[in-house]
Structures are given as C-alpha cells and as structure tokens.
DRENDO-1510 file (C-alpha; in Angstrom, 1 decimal, always signed):
<recs>
REC; n; res; u; v; w
REC; 1; MET; +0.0; +0.0; +0.0 .
REC; 2; THR; +1.4; +3.4; -1.0 .
REC; 3; THR; +1.7; +6.4; +1.3 .
REC; 4; THR; -0.8; +8.3; -0.8 .
REC; 5; SER; -3.6; +5.7; -0.4 .
REC; 6; ALA; -3.0; +5.4; +3.3 .
REC; 7; VAL; -3.4; +9.2; +3.7 .
REC; 8; ASN; -6.4; +9.3; +1.5 .
REC; 9; ARG; -8.1; +6.7; +3.6 .
REC; 10; SER; -7.4; +8.4; +6.9 .
REC; 11; PRO; -10.3; +8.9; +9.3 .
REC; 12; GLY; -12.3; +12.0; +8.6 .
REC; 13; PRO; -11.4; +15.6; +7.6 .
REC; 14; PRO; -8.5; +17.4; +9.4 .
REC; 15; ALA; -10.9; +19.3; +11.6 .
REC; 16; ALA; -12.3; +16.1; +13.0 .
REC; 17; ARG; -8.9; +14.6; +13.5 .
REC; 18; GLU; -7.9; +17.7; +15.5 .
REC; 19; ALA; -10.8; +17.1; +17.9 .
REC; 20; GLY; -8.5; +15.0; +20.1 .
REC; 21; PRO; -5.3; +12.9; +20.0 .
REC; 22; PHE; -7.4; +10.0; +18.6 .
REC; 23; GLY; -9.6; +12.0; +16.2 .
REC; 24; ALA; -13.4; +12.0; +16.5 .
REC; 25; GLN; -14.5; +8.8; +14.8 .
REC; 26; THR; -15.0; +5.4; +16.5 .
REC; 27; LEU; -12.2; +3.1; +15.3 .
REC; 28; ALA; -11.9; -0.7; +15.4 .
REC; 29; VAL; -9.8; -3.6; +14.2 .
REC; 30; LYS; -11.6; -5.4; +11.4 .
REC; 31; GLY; -14.1; -7.9; +13.0 .
REC; 32; CYS; -14.0; -6.2; +16.4 .
REC; 33; GLU; -16.3; -3.3; +15.7 .
REC; 34; GLY; -18.9; -4.3; +18.3 .
REC; 35; LEU; -16.7; -5.9; +20.9 .
REC; 36; THR; -16.6; -5.1; +24.6 .
REC; 37; PRO; -14.4; -6.6; +27.2 .
REC; 38; ALA; -17.3; -8.9; +28.2 .
REC; 39; THR; -17.9; -10.1; +24.6 .
REC; 40; VAL; -14.3; -10.7; +23.4 .
REC; 41; ALA; -13.8; -14.4; +22.7 .
REC; 42; ARG; -11.5; -16.1; +25.2 .
REC; 43; SER; -9.2; -18.9; +24.2 .
REC; 44; VAL; -8.8; -22.1; +26.3 .
REC; 45; LEU; -5.1; -21.1; +26.5 .
REC; 46; HIS; -6.3; -18.3; +28.9 .
REC; 47; ASP; -8.3; -20.6; +31.1 .
REC; 48; PRO; -7.6; -19.6; +34.7 .
REC; 49; ALA; -6.9; -23.3; +35.4 .
REC; 50; GLU; -3.9; -23.2; +33.0 .
REC; 51; PRO; -0.7; -23.4; +35.2 .
REC; 52; TRP; +1.2; -20.8; +33.2 .
REC; 53; SER; -1.6; -18.3; +32.2 .
REC; 54; PRO; -0.9; -15.5; +31.6 .
REC; 55; THR; +2.1; -16.7; +29.5 .
REC; 56; ASN; +4.3; -13.8; +28.3 .
REC; 57; CYS; +2.9; -10.4; +27.2 .
REC; 58; TYR; +3.7; -11.0; +23.5 .
REC; 59; VAL; +2.2; -14.5; +23.2 .
REC; 60; ASP; -0.8; -13.4; +25.2 .
REC; 61; VAL; -1.7; -10.6; +22.9 .
REC; 62; TRP; -1.5; -12.9; +19.9 .
REC; 63; ILE; -3.7; -15.5; +21.7 .
REC; 64; GLY; -6.2; -12.8; +22.5 .
REC; 65; LEU; -6.1; -11.2; +19.0 .
REC; 66; LEU; -6.6; -14.5; +17.1 .
REC; 67; ALA; -9.4; -15.5; +19.4 .
REC; 68; ALA; -11.1; -12.1; +19.0 .
REC; 69; LEU; -10.9; -12.6; +15.2 .
REC; 70; GLY; -12.5; -16.1; +15.5 .
REC; 71; LEU; -9.3; -17.9; +14.7 .
REC; 72; ASN; -7.7; -20.9; +16.6 .
REC; 73; PRO; -4.4; -19.6; +18.2 .
REC; 74; VAL; -3.0; -23.0; +19.1 .
REC; 75; PRO; -1.3; -23.6; +15.7 .
REC; 76; MET; +1.0; -20.5; +16.2 .
REC; 77; LEU; +2.4; -22.2; +19.3 .
REC; 78; ALA; +4.6; -24.4; +17.1 .
REC; 79; ALA; +7.3; -21.8; +17.9 .
REC; 80; ALA; +7.6; -23.4; +21.4 .
REC; 81; LEU; +9.1; -26.5; +19.8 .
REC; 82; SER; +12.3; -24.7; +18.8 .
REC; 83; ALA; +12.9; -22.6; +21.9 .
REC; 84; ASP; +16.4; -22.7; +23.3 .
REC; 85; PHE; +18.4; -21.9; +26.5 .
REC; 86; LEU; +20.4; -18.7; +25.8 .
REC; 87; GLY; +23.2; -19.2; +28.4 .
REC; 88; ASP; +21.7; -17.0; +31.1 .
REC; 89; GLN; +18.0; -17.2; +30.4 .
REC; 90; TRP; +15.4; -19.2; +28.5 .
REC; 91; GLU; +14.3; -17.9; +25.1 .
REC; 92; PHE; +11.3; -15.5; +25.3 .
REC; 93; VAL; +8.9; -17.4; +23.0 .
REC; 94; LYS; +7.2; -15.5; +20.2 .
REC; 95; PRO; +5.2; -16.7; +17.3 .
REC; 96; ARG; +7.3; -16.3; +14.1 .
REC; 97; THR; +6.0; -13.8; +11.6 .
REC; 98; GLU; +6.3; -16.4; +8.8 .
REC; 99; ASP; +4.2; -18.8; +10.7 .
REC; 100; LEU; +1.4; -16.3; +11.2 .
REC; 101; GLU; +1.4; -15.6; +7.4 .
REC; 102; VAL; +1.4; -19.3; +6.5 .
REC; 103; LEU; -1.3; -20.2; +9.0 .
REC; 104; TYR; -3.6; -17.3; +9.0 .
REC; 105; GLY; -2.6; -14.9; +6.1 .
REC; 106; ILE; -1.6; -12.3; +8.7 .
REC; 107; SER; +1.3; -10.0; +7.9 .
REC; 108; VAL; +3.3; -8.5; +10.7 .
REC; 109; GLY; +6.2; -6.1; +10.7 .
REC; 110; GLU; +7.8; -3.3; +12.6 .
REC; 111; TYR; +6.0; +0.1; +12.3 .
REC; 112; ASP; +8.0; +3.3; +12.6 .
REC; 113; THR; +6.3; +5.7; +15.0 .
REC; 114; TRP; +7.5; +9.0; +13.5 .
REC; 115; ARG; +4.5; +11.0; +14.8 .
REC; 116; PRO; +2.2; +10.7; +17.9 .
REC; 117; VAL; +1.0; +7.2; +18.4 .
REC; 118; GLY; -2.6; +8.4; +18.5 .
REC; 119; GLU; -2.3; +9.4; +14.8 .
REC; 120; HIS; -0.8; +6.1; +13.8 .
REC; 121; LEU; -3.5; +4.3; +15.7 .
REC; 122; GLN; -6.2; +6.3; +13.7 .
REC; 123; LEU; -4.7; +5.4; +10.4 .
REC; 124; ALA; -4.1; +1.7; +11.1 .
REC; 125; MET; -7.5; +1.1; +12.7 .
REC; 126; SER; -9.4; +3.0; +10.0 .
REC; 127; ARG; -8.1; +0.3; +7.6 .
REC; 128; GLY; -9.1; -2.4; +10.0 .
REC; 129; ASP; -5.5; -3.3; +10.9 .
REC; 130; ALA; -4.2; -3.7; +14.4 .
REC; 131; LEU; -1.1; -2.4; +16.2 .
REC; 132; ILE; +0.9; -4.2; +18.9 .
REC; 133; VAL; +2.2; -1.3; +21.0 .
REC; 134; GLU; +4.8; -1.3; +23.7 .
REC; 135; VAL; +3.5; +0.7; +26.7 .
REC; 136; ASP; +4.0; +1.4; +30.4 .
REC; 137; ALA; +2.1; -1.1; +32.6 .
REC; 138; TYR; +2.1; +1.6; +35.3 .
REC; 139; TYR; -1.1; +3.0; +33.6 .
REC; 140; LEU; -2.8; -0.3; +32.8 .
REC; 141; PRO; -5.7; -0.9; +35.3 .
REC; 142; ASP; -5.7; -4.7; +34.6 .
REC; 143; THR; -2.3; -4.9; +36.3 .
REC; 144; ALA; -3.7; -3.7; +39.6 .
REC; 145; GLY; -1.9; -5.3; +42.5 .
REC; 146; VAL; +1.2; -5.9; +40.3 .
REC; 147; SER; +2.3; -2.7; +38.6 .
REC; 148; TYR; -0.7; -0.4; +38.1 .
REC; 149; ARG; +0.3; +3.0; +39.7 .
REC; 150; THR; +3.2; +1.3; +41.6 .
REC; 151; GLU; +5.9; +0.2; +39.1 .
REC; 152; HIS; +7.0; +1.3; +35.6 .
REC; 153; THR; +7.6; -1.6; +33.4 .
REC; 154; LYS; +7.2; -2.2; +29.6 .
REC; 155; THR; +4.6; -4.5; +28.2 .
REC; 156; SER; +2.6; -5.0; +24.9 .
REC; 157; ILE; -1.0; -4.4; +24.3 .
REC; 158; VAL; -3.3; -4.5; +21.2 .
REC; 159; PRO; -6.0; -1.8; +20.9 .
REC; 160; LEU; -9.2; -3.3; +19.6 .
REC; 161; ARG; -11.8; -0.6; +19.6 .
REC; 162; LEU; -11.5; +3.1; +20.4 .
REC; 163; ASP; -14.4; +5.6; +20.9 .
REC; 164; PRO; -13.0; +9.1; +21.2 .
REC; 165; SER; -16.5; +10.5; +22.1 .
REC; 166; THR; -16.5; +8.5; +25.4 .
REC; 167; GLY; -12.7; +8.4; +25.7 .
REC; 168; GLU; -12.6; +4.7; +26.1 .
REC; 169; LEU; -10.3; +2.1; +24.6 .
REC; 170; VAL; -10.9; -1.7; +24.6 .
REC; 171; TYR; -7.5; -3.4; +24.5 .
REC; 172; LEU; -5.9; -6.8; +24.9 .
REC; 173; HIS; -3.3; -7.5; +27.6 .
REC; 174; ASN; -2.2; -10.5; +29.5 .
REC; 175; ASP; -5.1; -13.1; +29.5 .
REC; 176; GLY; -8.1; -10.9; +28.6 .
REC; 177; ALA; -9.7; -7.7; +27.2 .
REC; 178; HIS; -9.9; -4.5; +29.3 .
REC; 179; THR; -11.0; -0.9; +29.1 .
REC; 180; LEU; -8.7; +2.1; +29.3 .
REC; 181; SER; -9.9; +5.7; +29.8 .
REC; 182; GLY; -9.1; +9.1; +31.2 .
REC; 183; GLU; -5.5; +9.8; +32.4 .
REC; 184; ASP; -4.6; +6.1; +31.9 .
REC; 185; LEU; -5.4; +6.3; +28.2 .
REC; 186; ASP; -3.6; +9.7; +27.8 .
REC; 187; GLU; -0.5; +8.4; +29.5 .
REC; 188; THR; -0.6; +5.0; +27.7 .
REC; 189; LEU; -1.3; +6.1; +24.1 .
REC; 190; GLY; -2.1; +9.8; +24.1 .
REC; 191; PRO; +0.1; +12.9; +24.5 .
REC; 192; GLY; +1.3; +11.9; +27.9 .
REC; 193; MET; +3.1; +9.0; +26.4 .
REC; 194; ARG; +5.9; +11.3; +25.1 .
REC; 195; CYS; +6.8; +12.2; +28.7 .
REC; 196; GLY; +6.7; +8.6; +30.1 .
REC; 197; ARG; +8.6; +5.4; +30.2 .
REC; 198; VAL; +8.3; +4.5; +26.5 .
REC; 199; PRO; +7.9; +7.9; +24.6 .
REC; 200; TYR; +8.9; +6.2; +21.3 .
REC; 201; PRO; +7.5; +2.7; +21.6 .
REC; 202; TYR; +8.3; -0.4; +19.6 .
REC; 203; VAL; +5.2; -1.0; +17.5 .
REC; 204; GLU; +4.2; -3.7; +15.1 .
REC; 205; LEU; +1.6; -3.4; +12.4 .
REC; 206; VAL; -0.7; -6.4; +12.0 .
REC; 207; ARG; -2.2; -6.3; +8.5 .
REC; 208; LEU; -5.5; -8.3; +8.1 .
REC; 209; ASN; -6.4; -7.5; +4.5 .
REC; 210; ALA; -5.3; -11.0; +3.4 .
REC; 211; LEU; -6.7; -12.9; +6.4 .
REC; 212; ASN; -7.1; -16.6; +5.5 .
REC; 213; ARG; -9.8; -18.6; +7.4 .
REC; 214; ARG; -8.7; -22.1; +6.6 .
REC; 215; SER; -10.9; -25.2; +7.1 .
REC; 216; PRO; -10.0; -27.1; +10.3 .
REC; 217; GLU; -8.3; -29.9; +8.2 .
REC; 218; ASP; -6.4; -27.5; +6.0 .
REC; 219; LEU; -5.2; -25.6; +9.1 .
REC; 220; TRP; -4.1; -28.8; +10.8 .
REC; 221; HIS; -2.0; -29.8; +7.7 .
REC; 222; ALA; -0.4; -26.3; +7.5 .
REC; 223; THR; +0.4; -26.6; +11.3 .
REC; 224; LEU; +2.0; -29.9; +10.7 .
REC; 225; THR; +4.4; -28.4; +8.2 .
REC; 226; VAL; +5.2; -25.5; +10.5 .
REC; 227; ALA; +5.8; -27.8; +13.5 .
REC; 228; ARG; +8.2; -29.9; +11.5 .
REC; 229; ASP; +10.1; -26.8; +10.5 .
REC; 230; HIS; +10.4; -25.8; +14.2 .
REC; 231; LEU; +11.6; -29.3; +15.2 .
REC; 232; ARG; +14.2; -29.2; +12.5 .
REC; 233; ARG; +15.3; -25.8; +13.8 .
REC; 234; ALA; +15.3; -26.9; +17.4 .
REC; 235; PRO; +18.8; -27.2; +19.2 .
REC; 236; ALA; +20.3; -30.7; +18.5 .
REC; 237; PRO; +21.1; -32.7; +21.6 .
REC; 238; GLY; +24.7; -33.0; +22.6 .
REC; 239; PRO; +26.8; -36.2; +22.6 .
REC; 240; ASP; +25.3; -37.0; +26.0 .
REC; 241; GLY; +21.8; -36.6; +24.7 .
REC; 242; HIS; +21.2; -33.4; +26.7 .
REC; 243; GLY; +19.3; -30.4; +25.3 .
REC; 244; PRO; +18.3; -26.9; +26.3 .
REC; 245; ALA; +16.5; -27.8; +29.5 .
REC; 246; ASP; +19.7; -29.6; +30.8 .
REC; 247; GLY; +21.6; -26.4; +30.1 .
REC; 248; LEU; +19.1; -24.3; +32.0 .
REC; 249; VAL; +19.2; -26.7; +35.0 .
REC; 250; ALA; +23.0; -26.6; +35.0 .
REC; 251; ALA; +23.0; -22.8; +35.0 .
REC; 252; ILE; +20.5; -22.6; +37.8 .
REC; 253; ARG; +22.6; -24.9; +40.0 .
REC; 254; GLU; +25.6; -22.7; +39.5 .
REC; 255; HIS; +23.5; -19.6; +40.2 .
REC; 256; LEU; +22.1; -20.7; +43.6 .
REC; 257; PRO; +24.7; -18.8; +45.7 .
REC; 258; VAL; +24.0; -15.6; +43.8 .
REC; 259; LEU; +20.2; -16.1; +44.3 .
REC; 260; ALA; +20.7; -16.7; +48.0 .
REC; 261; GLU; +22.8; -13.6; +48.3 .
REC; 262; ARG; +20.6; -11.2; +46.4 .
REC; 263; GLY; +17.3; -12.2; +47.9 .
REC; 264; VAL; +13.6; -12.2; +46.9 .
REC; 265; ASP; +13.5; -9.1; +44.7 .
REC; 266; TYR; +16.2; -10.6; +42.5 .
REC; 267; PHE; +14.5; -14.0; +42.5 .
REC; 268; HIS; +11.4; -12.4; +40.8 .
REC; 269; LEU; +13.6; -11.1; +37.9 .
REC; 270; TYR; +15.6; -14.3; +37.7 .
REC; 271; SER; +12.7; -16.7; +37.7 .
REC; 272; PHE; +10.8; -14.7; +35.1 .
REC; 273; ALA; +13.7; -15.1; +32.7 .
REC; 274; THR; +14.4; -18.8; +33.5 .
REC; 275; THR; +11.9; -21.1; +35.1 .
REC; 276; ARG; +8.8; -19.1; +34.1 .
REC; 277; GLN; +9.8; -18.9; +30.4 .
REC; 278; ALA; +10.8; -22.6; +30.3 .
REC; 279; GLY; +7.6; -23.7; +32.1 .
REC; 280; LEU; +5.3; -21.7; +29.8 .
REC; 281; THR; +7.2; -23.0; +26.8 .
REC; 282; GLY; +6.5; -26.6; +27.9 .
REC; 283; ALA; +2.8; -25.8; +28.5 .
REC; 284; LEU; +2.4; -24.2; +25.1 .
REC; 285; ALA; +4.2; -27.0; +23.4 .
REC; 286; ALA; +1.9; -29.5; +25.1 .
REC; 287; HIS; -1.2; -27.7; +23.7 .
REC; 288; LEU; +0.4; -27.8; +20.2 .
REC; 289; CYS; +1.2; -31.5; +20.4 .
REC; 290; ARG; -2.4; -32.4; +21.6 .
REC; 291; TYR; -3.8; -30.3; +18.7 .
REC; 292; LEU; -1.7; -32.3; +16.3 .
REC; 293; ALA; -2.6; -35.5; +18.0 .
REC; 294; ASP; -6.3; -34.7; +17.6 .
REC; 295; GLY; -5.8; -34.0; +14.0 .
REC; 296; ALA; -3.9; -37.2; +13.4 .
REC; 297; ALA; -6.8; -39.1; +14.9 .
REC; 298; ALA; -9.3; -37.2; +12.8 .
REC; 299; TRP; -7.7; -37.1; +9.4 .
REC; 300; PRO; -5.7; -39.5; +7.3 .
REC; 301; SER; -1.9; -39.0; +7.7 .
REC; 302; ASP; +1.4; -40.7; +8.5 .
REC; 303; VAL; +1.6; -39.0; +11.9 .
REC; 304; SER; +1.3; -41.0; +15.1 .
REC; 305; ALA; -1.5; -39.6; +17.3 .
REC; 306; GLU; -0.3; -41.8; +20.2 .
REC; 307; GLN; +3.3; -40.5; +20.1 .
REC; 308; LEU; +2.1; -36.9; +19.9 .
REC; 309; ALA; -0.1; -37.4; +22.9 .
REC; 310; ARG; +2.9; -38.9; +24.8 .
REC; 311; ALA; +5.0; -35.9; +23.8 .
REC; 312; ALA; +2.2; -33.6; +25.2 .
REC; 313; ASP; +2.3; -35.4; +28.5 .
REC; 314; SER; +6.0; -35.1; +28.7 .
REC; 315; PHE; +5.9; -31.4; +27.9 .
REC; 316; ASP; +3.2; -31.0; +30.6 .
REC; 317; GLY; +5.4; -32.8; +33.1 .
REC; 318; ALA; +8.3; -30.5; +32.2 .
REC; 319; ALA; +6.1; -27.4; +32.7 .
REC; 320; ALA; +4.9; -28.7; +36.1 .
REC; 321; ALA; +8.5; -29.4; +37.2 .
REC; 322; ALA; +9.5; -25.9; +36.2 .
REC; 323; LYS; +6.8; -24.5; +38.5 .
REC; 324; THR; +8.0; -26.7; +41.4 .
REC; 325; LEU; +11.6; -25.7; +40.7 .
REC; 326; GLN; +10.5; -22.0; +40.8 .
REC; 327; PHE; +9.0; -22.5; +44.2 .
REC; 328; HIS; +12.2; -24.0; +45.5 .
REC; 329; LEU; +14.2; -21.1; +44.1 .
REC; 330; ALA; +12.0; -18.8; +46.0 .
REC; 331; ARG; +13.0; -20.7; +49.2 .
REC; 332; VAL; +16.6; -20.4; +48.3 .
REC; 333; ALA; +16.2; -16.6; +47.9 .
REC; 334; SER; +14.6; -16.5; +51.3 .
REC; 335; GLY; +17.7; -18.0; +52.9 .
REC; 336; ARG; +16.5; -21.7; +53.1 .
REC; 337; THR; +18.4; -24.8; +52.2 .
REC; 338; PRO; +18.2; -25.5; +48.4 .
REC; 339; ARG; +16.3; -28.7; +47.5 .
REC; 340; ILE; +16.0; -28.5; +43.8 .
REC; 341; ASP; +17.3; -31.9; +42.6 .
REC; 342; ASN; +14.1; -33.7; +42.0 .
REC; 343; ALA; +12.3; -30.8; +40.2 .
REC; 344; ALA; +15.4; -29.9; +38.2 .
REC; 345; GLU; +15.9; -33.5; +37.0 .
REC; 346; ALA; +12.2; -33.8; +36.2 .
REC; 347; LEU; +12.3; -30.6; +34.1 .
REC; 348; ALA; +15.3; -31.7; +32.1 .
REC; 349; ALA; +14.1; -35.3; +31.6 .
REC; 350; GLY; +10.6; -34.3; +30.7 .
REC; 351; TYR; +11.7; -31.7; +28.1 .
REC; 352; ARG; +14.2; -34.2; +26.6 .
REC; 353; ALA; +11.6; -36.9; +26.3 .
REC; 354; ALA; +9.0; -34.6; +24.8 .
REC; 355; ILE; +11.3; -33.3; +22.0 .
REC; 356; HIS; +12.5; -36.8; +21.2 .
REC; 357; THR; +8.9; -38.2; +21.1 .
REC; 358; ALA; +7.6; -35.3; +19.0 .
REC; 359; ARG; +10.4; -35.8; +16.5 .
REC; 360; GLN; +9.6; -39.5; +16.2 .
REC; 361; ALA; +5.9; -38.7; +15.8 .
REC; 362; LEU; +6.6; -36.4; +12.9 .
REC; 363; ASP; +9.1; -38.8; +11.2 .
REC; 364; LEU; +12.2; -36.6; +11.9 .
REC; 365; GLU; +14.2; -39.4; +13.6 .
REC; 366; GLU; +14.2; -43.1; +14.1 .
</recs>
C-alpha cells in the first residue's frame, strides 16, 4: 500500500482529527467493531486453570487477538518447539511472523512511530488493521496489584476498539480484554506518552487484509508443516543426549549462591527469565502436540497420534516441574536450604523426552 492511499483513507477531515489525540470517529480492528471486554472471545489457553496463564505479554496478545478474530491460536504455538536456552535465560517465546502468514494470512512487521502514536492508531484502525504497542504497565488498570500505579515496566497491548467520544479504549493485555480511559489512556497512548517510560515505543503493524480462514483440516495440515520446521530448527542434543533444559538446569545450579545472596526481589527477575519462560514453553508445546494428535486421529496422515499425545504429556510434566523448581528457588532466595534436585531433573528429563517423542511422531528421527 502506498503512502498516498494510506493518507487518502485516513479517518475524517483534518478538523475532525484535531478534535483530540485520537480524532473524532470510533475506530476498530476489522471484525472487532462491536466488541466489549465482556464479549471478546476467550481462548482455552487463557483458562484460569492453566498453570502458566498469563504466558508472556507477546504470546498473550496474539492468543487474544486471534481468538477475537475467531481464529484458533493453538497452531501458532509451534514456535515453542524450537525454543532454546540462551546461556543465562530461556528464550522469550514469540510466534514467528512467517508462521502467522502461512497459518492465517496475517502480515506482521515493525512500524515506525515518527509522529504521535494516536495518529498512527487512527490510520491503522481506520483500515481495520491492528497495532501491537509497547506501553508502560504503570497505567494499565488490569495490572492492579502488580504494577498499576506502583511500578514502571514495559509490556505489549493490542488496541481493539477506540471511541473518542467516550474516551474509552478496549484493549488486549495478559489473558483478557480490558477498558482504558481518562488519564490512563492519555499516558498510555495519548500525548502523555511522550513524557513517560516509553515515549517512542516499539510498534508492530498487523495487517489483516489477506486474512485466511482455513478449514480445520487445512489448518491442521499447515500446522504440521510449520511444526516440522520448528523441530528441525530446534537445538540438536549434545553427545550426552542433553538439550536446552539440561543447560538451563546446570546454569540454575551454578547460580544458587547468587540467588541466596541477592534475595527475593532478585528472584522475581531471575525466575521470570528462567523457570517461568521454560515452564510456559512446555505448557504451550503441550497444547500444540495435543492439537496435532487430535488432527492425526481425525484425518488420514502418516503421523502418530499416540506418540504426539505422549509428547504432550512429557511437555506438561516439564512445565509442572518448572513451576515446582521455581517454588524451590524462592525458598533459596529466602535463605532456606536448596532442595532443587528432583524438580530440576524432572524438568530436564521431561523436556528431553518430549522433544524426542515429538520428532519421532513427525518422522524426523528413528
């Protein structure tokens, strides 16, 4: 799309746009025109019973956006199969842009914020597109009790519907849809943003003009291809058969004295980057494997539904072990004797078995 066509399709005449930082017309992502926080579809991935829900801010907004658009978000979780340990932290899992395009016809790319975010928001939403915007959680009411009005921290949201006449924005964050208004809206996306924590945010444009609503069987086959690609990309086990989770566990063991010395505040930062990211990766990978197993049972293929179900169980076991390990690390940070062996070994063994079984199920190894 050229610059000229984007400007020509901007919302309303200049006088209307000058009525406020977001113009004067009600704006919405395509398909979300009538949504309220109470009516936005909720994915099973955001069930409160899920052990790692919310997941991470980026995966969460994609789960929420795809569900709001009436799409199944589970196929995009294939990215969890290729996650790695990065030496001092577990990889922050994100759906790959190529996967989103293959699976759903959704195009995603960085968006340059060279003028006030409110103006960019008007233009994008007037076309029905969405923006993923990095904002300060200090002004997000849904983080009450965590960071709202107490701590400045960056996170990602997706505005779904904006009504300038009422000054209300429906947005996605964490595991649900919420409403933003008044000073909170101004400081998050309006003029106050320029004086805050993220005056020039990282923004991604989500283009929905080529949205592809595949049939369930077609989507499953596409997911199978994407999952195989991620398993081929996944870190190969070492000569001892060990993989990323083994590396994480070894690093945690070495870090125990530092954790004990620096205390609980440090634990929260450390565990978010290590056990939490590894645990949610296992949980997401389990959902993906069960989805593939269900498809293998429903449609003809050369894929083993039984092996995929076993891989899902192993991923779930690794996710549960990561949560137990995290509890033990909290005890270490509180000055107690470390007892991490059982949980650490269960995390490493479960993850190792899950990857091996998933590769066997998809005919990637003997």
